[in-house]
Backbone as CSV, one residue per row, in Angstrom:
resi,resn,N_x,N_y,N_z,CA_x,CA_y,CA_z,C_x,C_y,C_z
1,MET,-21.593,35.742,18.065,-21.287,34.555,18.166,-20.679,33.805,16.878
2,THR,-19.504,33.485,16.682,-19.399,32.545,15.475,-19.828,30.894,15.485
3,GLN,-20.273,30.558,14.747,-20.890,28.924,14.867,-19.922,28.078,13.614
4,MET,-19.016,27.343,14.254,-18.276,26.862,13.172,-18.967,25.101,12.865
5,THR,-19.159,24.746,11.829,-19.489,23.168,11.520,-18.780,22.450,10.817
6,GLN,-18.735,21.469,11.577,-17.535,20.413,11.259,-17.818,19.644,9.345
7,THR,-16.912,19.592,8.791,-16.898,18.593,7.572,-16.358,17.408,7.499
8,LEU,-16.232,16.465,6.843,-15.683,15.177,7.302,-15.140,14.735,5.786
9,THR,-13.982,15.176,5.453,-13.422,15.075,4.189,-12.158,13.637,4.213
10,THR,-12.237,12.776,2.880,-11.199,11.932,2.797,-10.373,11.649,2.077
11,THR,-9.206,11.242,2.000,-8.886,11.341,0.992,-8.812,9.865,0.133
12,PRO,-8.794,10.019,-1.411,-9.179,8.689,-2.212,-7.818,8.395,-1.886
13,PRO,-8.262,6.731,-1.901,-6.738,5.806,-2.051,-5.624,6.047,-3.328
14,ALA,-4.873,6.135,-3.252,-4.028,6.558,-4.425,-3.765,4.774,-5.125
15,ASP,-4.315,5.358,-6.497,-3.793,4.322,-7.312,-2.193,3.064,-7.468
16,ASP,-1.148,4.394,-7.403,-0.262,4.255,-7.182,0.938,4.522,-6.320
17,LEU,2.040,4.134,-6.806,2.843,4.729,-5.515,3.638,6.141,-5.832
18,VAL,2.983,7.599,-5.634,3.163,8.495,-6.529,4.529,9.016,-5.405
19,VAL,4.487,9.008,-4.320,5.776,9.725,-3.243,6.856,8.365,-2.979
20,PRO,7.905,8.633,-2.354,8.750,6.946,-1.882,7.762,6.933,-0.663
21,PHE,7.675,5.377,-1.360,6.794,5.029,0.641,8.201,3.690,1.489
22,HIS,7.998,3.995,2.134,9.008,3.012,3.371,8.754,1.815,3.261
23,CYS,9.076,0.528,3.408,8.674,-0.464,3.990,8.006,-0.569,5.482
24,ASP,6.756,-1.163,5.973,6.360,-1.332,6.481,7.252,-2.307,7.632
25,ARG,7.747,-3.583,7.675,8.517,-3.355,8.596,9.679,-2.767,8.836
26,CYS,10.491,-2.814,7.843,11.522,-1.984,8.374,12.531,-0.622,7.915
27,GLY,11.315,0.023,7.216,11.966,1.801,6.856,12.606,1.917,5.496
28,ALA,12.896,0.714,4.761,13.843,0.584,3.801,12.775,1.373,2.766
29,LEU,13.516,2.004,1.586,12.450,2.114,0.092,11.314,0.544,-0.418
30,ALA,10.101,1.106,-0.205,9.196,0.134,-0.593,9.014,-0.310,-2.177
31,LYS,9.486,-1.515,-2.385,9.275,-2.344,-3.716,8.280,-3.150,-4.268
32,VAL,7.386,-3.341,-3.019,6.068,-3.945,-3.141,5.075,-3.456,-2.438
33,ARG,4.050,-3.283,-3.488,2.594,-2.596,-2.602,1.347,-3.784,-2.381
34,VAL,1.028,-4.246,-1.046,-0.068,-5.327,-1.389,-1.671,-4.483,-1.239
35,VAL,-2.412,-4.374,-1.442,-4.069,-3.730,-1.396,-4.398,-5.244,-1.292
36,LEU,-4.913,-4.428,-0.110,-6.231,-5.640,0.678,-7.683,-5.596,0.508
37,ALA,-8.069,-6.451,0.357,-10.005,-6.343,0.608,-10.467,-5.134,0.685
38,SER,-10.255,-4.882,2.388,-10.247,-3.317,2.821,-10.298,-2.458,2.229
39,GLY,-9.386,-2.433,1.200,-9.068,-1.389,0.313,-7.075,-0.570,1.086
40,SER,-6.970,-1.272,2.066,-6.108,-0.445,2.898,-4.804,-1.650,2.339
41,ASP,-3.697,-1.130,2.235,-2.430,-1.204,1.602,-1.017,-1.647,2.497
42,LEU,-0.388,-2.247,1.985,1.143,-2.508,3.022,1.803,-2.204,2.005
43,VAL,3.493,-1.741,2.091,3.910,-1.811,1.647,5.523,-2.007,1.971
44,PHE,6.430,-2.826,1.366,7.414,-3.894,1.658,8.698,-3.856,0.903
45,CYS,9.803,-3.823,1.305,11.247,-4.035,0.378,11.045,-5.183,0.102
46,GLY,12.099,-5.573,-1.061,12.168,-6.517,-1.637,11.921,-7.601,-0.517
47,HIS,13.205,-7.552,0.227,13.670,-8.437,1.019,12.104,-8.744,1.673
48,HIS,11.907,-7.674,2.593,10.428,-8.514,3.285,9.063,-9.187,2.783
49,ALA,9.772,-8.387,1.064,8.407,-8.760,0.216,8.074,-10.387,0.075
50,ARG,9.781,-10.566,-0.552,10.007,-12.128,-0.221,9.951,-12.897,0.584
51,GLU,10.286,-12.163,1.965,10.240,-13.353,2.844,9.229,-13.273,3.398
52,TYR,7.793,-12.718,2.794,5.833,-12.974,3.336,5.488,-13.603,2.151
53,GLU,5.699,-13.682,1.220,5.934,-13.708,-0.201,4.327,-14.518,-0.092
54,GLY,4.514,-16.093,0.305,3.418,-17.014,0.565,1.898,-16.469,1.617
55,LYS,2.186,-15.691,2.383,1.445,-15.157,3.131,0.288,-13.988,2.456
56,LEU,1.549,-13.102,2.072,0.849,-12.106,1.146,-0.355,-12.373,0.072
57,ARG,0.123,-13.232,-0.276,-0.834,-14.051,-1.749,-1.983,-14.290,-0.896
58,ASP,-2.030,-14.751,0.047,-3.361,-15.355,0.704,-4.299,-13.954,1.051
59,ILE,-3.682,-13.077,1.205,-4.949,-12.252,1.531,-4.530,-10.862,0.671
60,ALA,-4.262,-11.154,-0.197,-3.866,-9.556,-1.021,-5.187,-9.486,-2.451
61,VAL,-5.492,-8.602,-2.957,-6.318,-8.438,-3.763,-5.647,-8.169,-5.135
62,ASP,-4.689,-7.788,-4.659,-3.710,-6.970,-5.869,-2.246,-7.000,-5.493
63,ILE,-0.957,-7.488,-5.908,0.310,-6.966,-5.646,0.810,-6.465,-6.817
64,ILE,1.679,-5.293,-6.337,2.150,-4.432,-7.569,3.667,-3.911,-7.394
65,GLU,4.306,-4.367,-8.417,5.406,-3.966,-8.056,5.868,-2.682,-8.259
66,THR,6.132,-2.080,-7.083,6.278,-0.518,-7.532,7.900,0.431,-8.463
67,ASP,8.774,-0.355,-8.408,9.775,0.023,-9.935,9.182,-0.434,-10.775
68,SER,7.966,-0.835,-11.464,7.574,-1.477,-12.762,6.061,-0.562,-12.970
69,GLU,5.720,-0.768,-12.094,3.968,-0.707,-11.515,3.804,-2.208,-12.157
70,GLN,3.967,-3.057,-12.237,3.984,-4.681,-12.785,2.776,-5.211,-11.769
71,ARG,1.718,-5.566,-12.056,0.759,-6.322,-11.306,1.327,-7.245,-10.946
72,LEU,1.623,-8.255,-9.903,1.840,-9.637,-9.689,0.532,-10.384,-9.378
73,SER,-0.701,-10.312,-8.441,-1.299,-11.106,-9.246,-2.360,-10.264,-8.872
74,HIS,-3.959,-11.079,-9.081,-5.431,-10.048,-9.223,-6.217,-11.597,-8.298
């Protein structure tokens, strides 16, 4: 009988958006990545990033414009 061993692997968080991501709100191409204190991130199109900008700045550790990889806050 063959015995199987389970191995837990995790994918390290990406520093940059390497593949095209889509807005968490509407599915359009993401223009802004919001990194949260937990290490999770949210991505938004330009429209929704502007709509939620005030709230996002309150909860973000970092906000990155994906077009230029410019950090908007820290």
